[in-house]
C-alpha positions as CSV (number, residue, x, y, z in Angstrom):
1,M,46.5,13.0,-27.4
2,L,46.8,13.7,-23.7
3,T,44.0,16.2,-24.0
4,L,41.8,13.6,-25.7
5,I,42.4,11.1,-23.0
6,T,41.8,13.6,-20.3
7,A,38.6,14.7,-21.9
8,L,37.5,11.1,-22.3
9,V,38.2,10.3,-18.6
10,L,36.3,13.4,-17.5
11,I,33.3,12.4,-19.7
12,L,33.4,8.9,-18.3
13,M,33.6,10.3,-14.7
14,I,30.5,12.3,-15.4
15,F,28.7,9.8,-17.6
16,T,29.1,6.7,-15.4
17,P,27.3,8.0,-12.2
18,W,24.7,9.7,-14.4
19,W,24.1,6.4,-16.3
20,S,23.9,4.3,-13.0
21,K,21.4,6.7,-11.5
22,L,19.3,6.6,-14.7
23,V,19.3,2.7,-14.6
24,Y,18.4,2.8,-10.9
25,Y,15.5,5.1,-11.5
26,A,14.3,3.0,-14.4
27,E,14.3,-0.1,-12.2
28,Q,12.5,1.7,-9.4
29,Q,9.9,2.9,-11.9
30,Q,9.3,-0.7,-13.0
31,I,8.9,-1.9,-9.4
32,L,6.4,0.9,-8.6
33,A,4.5,0.2,-11.8
34,E,4.2,-3.5,-10.8
35,R,3.0,-2.5,-7.4
36,L,0.4,-0.2,-8.9
37,V,-0.9,-3.0,-11.0
38,T,-1.2,-5.2,-8.0
39,Y,-2.9,-2.6,-5.9
40,N,-5.4,-1.9,-8.7
41,K,-6.2,-5.6,-9.0
42,M,-6.8,-5.7,-5.2
43,L,-9.0,-2.7,-5.4
44,R,-11.1,-4.3,-8.1
45,Q,-11.5,-7.3,-5.8
46,K,-12.7,-5.2,-2.8
47,P,-16.5,-5.7,-3.3
48,Q,-16.1,-9.5,-3.5
49,L,-13.8,-9.5,-0.4
50,E,-16.2,-7.3,1.6
51,E,-19.1,-9.7,0.7
52,R,-17.0,-12.7,1.7
53,L,-16.1,-11.0,5.0
54,S,-19.8,-10.2,5.8
55,V,-20.8,-13.8,5.1
56,A,-18.0,-15.1,7.3
57,T,-18.9,-12.7,10.1
58,A,-22.6,-13.7,9.8
59,R,-21.6,-17.3,10.0
60,L,-19.4,-16.7,13.0
61,N,-22.1,-14.8,14.8
62,S,-24.6,-17.6,14.2
63,S,-22.3,-20.5,15.0
64,D,-22.0,-22.5,18.2
65,L,-18.4,-21.3,18.9
66,Y,-19.4,-19.1,21.8
67,F,-21.5,-19.7,24.9
68,R,-24.9,-18.1,24.4
69,S,-25.5,-17.2,28.0
70,A,-26.7,-13.7,28.8
71,T,-24.1,-13.1,31.6
72,A,-20.7,-14.3,32.3
73,E,-21.9,-16.0,35.5
74,L,-24.4,-18.0,33.6
75,A,-21.8,-19.0,31.1
76,G,-19.5,-20.2,33.9
77,A,-22.3,-22.2,35.3
78,E,-23.0,-23.7,31.8
79,L,-19.4,-24.6,31.5
80,Q,-19.4,-26.3,34.9
81,R,-22.6,-28.2,33.9
82,R,-21.0,-29.3,30.7
83,I,-18.0,-30.7,32.7
84,S,-20.4,-32.4,35.1
85,S,-22.4,-34.1,32.4
86,L,-19.3,-35.4,30.6
87,V,-18.0,-36.9,33.9
88,D,-21.3,-38.6,34.5
89,T,-20.9,-40.5,31.3
90,T,-17.7,-42.2,32.6
91,D,-16.4,-43.8,35.8
92,A,-14.3,-40.7,36.6
93,K,-15.0,-38.6,39.6
94,L,-15.4,-34.8,39.6
95,I,-13.6,-33.6,42.7
96,S,-14.2,-29.9,42.3
97,T,-14.9,-27.1,39.9
98,Q,-14.2,-23.4,40.6
99,N,-15.5,-20.5,38.5
100,L,-12.5,-18.2,38.0
101,G,-14.5,-15.5,36.4
102,V,-14.1,-13.5,33.2
103,S,-11.0,-11.9,31.7
104,K,-11.5,-8.3,30.6
105,E,-9.2,-8.5,27.5
106,A,-10.1,-7.1,24.2
107,G,-12.2,-9.4,21.9
108,P,-14.4,-12.1,23.1
109,R,-14.6,-12.4,26.9
110,K,-12.9,-15.5,28.3
111,I,-14.7,-17.6,30.9
112,A,-12.4,-19.7,33.1
113,V,-13.2,-22.7,35.3
114,R,-10.7,-24.6,37.3
115,V,-11.4,-28.4,37.3
116,R,-10.1,-31.3,39.4
117,L,-10.9,-34.8,38.2
118,S,-9.9,-38.3,39.3
119,G,-10.1,-41.5,37.2
120,D,-8.3,-43.9,34.9
121,M,-6.5,-42.8,31.8
122,D,-9.2,-43.9,29.4
123,D,-12.0,-42.0,31.1
124,L,-10.0,-38.9,31.6
125,S,-8.7,-38.8,28.0
126,K,-12.3,-39.2,26.8
127,I,-13.5,-36.3,28.9
128,L,-10.6,-34.1,27.7
129,Y,-11.2,-35.0,24.1
130,E,-14.9,-34.2,24.4
131,L,-14.2,-30.9,26.1
132,E,-11.9,-29.7,23.4
133,S,-13.6,-31.2,20.3
134,Q,-17.3,-30.3,20.8
135,P,-18.8,-26.9,20.4
136,P,-18.8,-24.3,22.0
137,V,-15.1,-23.9,21.8
138,T,-13.2,-24.6,25.0
139,I,-9.4,-24.6,25.6
140,I,-7.6,-26.6,28.3
141,Q,-4.8,-24.8,30.0
142,N,-2.4,-25.4,32.9
143,L,-3.0,-29.2,32.9
144,S,-1.2,-31.1,35.6
145,M,-1.5,-34.9,36.4
146,R,-0.6,-37.0,39.3
147,S,-0.7,-40.8,39.4
148,K,-1.5,-42.9,42.4
149,R,-1.8,-46.7,42.8
150,V,-5.0,-48.0,44.5
151,S,-5.4,-51.6,45.5
152,M,-8.9,-53.1,45.2
153,R,-10.0,-56.4,46.9
154,R,-12.6,-58.4,45.2
155,N,-13.2,-62.1,46.0
156,R,-9.7,-62.7,47.4
157,Q,-8.1,-61.1,44.4
158,N,-5.9,-58.1,44.9
159,K,-6.0,-55.8,41.9
160,T,-4.1,-52.6,41.7
161,Q,-5.3,-49.8,39.6
162,N,-3.6,-46.6,38.5
163,I,-5.8,-43.6,39.3
164,I,-4.8,-40.3,37.9
165,D,-5.7,-36.9,39.4
166,I,-5.7,-34.1,37.0
167,N,-6.1,-30.3,37.5
168,F,-6.7,-27.9,34.6
169,D,-8.2,-24.6,33.7
170,L,-11.0,-24.8,31.1
171,I,-11.4,-21.6,29.1
172,G,-14.6,-20.8,27.2
173,F,-15.7,-17.8,25.2
174,L,-18.7,-15.5,25.7
175,R,-19.9,-13.4,22.8
176,L,-20.2,-9.8,23.6
177,R,-23.6,-8.3,22.9
178,D,-22.2,-5.3,20.9
179,Q,-20.3,-7.5,18.5
């Protein structure tokens, strides 16, 4: 009887690890088979995805997301002109613009202009909204604001008005010719 129990324990000691490895390999095989099905499905979709990518790339290249100037300097001047024309539609004052040049990072080149404006909150918010919402794409960075109170005399009435000075960097993008 002891021999039978010893033989049974030895068989279980050998069979249990073997069985757990067998189950593990069966589960791994199932996982890899599911991955293979997914990869084959993706491979069948490759022509459609390549076509969609080419359409999206063509749309991006023909869109108004970038400045269309031939050089970075002209794009910076165009960006300054855009700021000036937006300020002219309001009562805000354009104090200064400074072309910061072009960054040499990978991807589209970034054109930066430092801007300083003065005006009331309504005019400045309208300008900032127009800058960020209308094509070509521009991004406002490093925005700082200072408020000052100005008193105005008109017909014996003293009115005080809050004037806000804002400084910010306006970033635009120039499409590279080899893209």
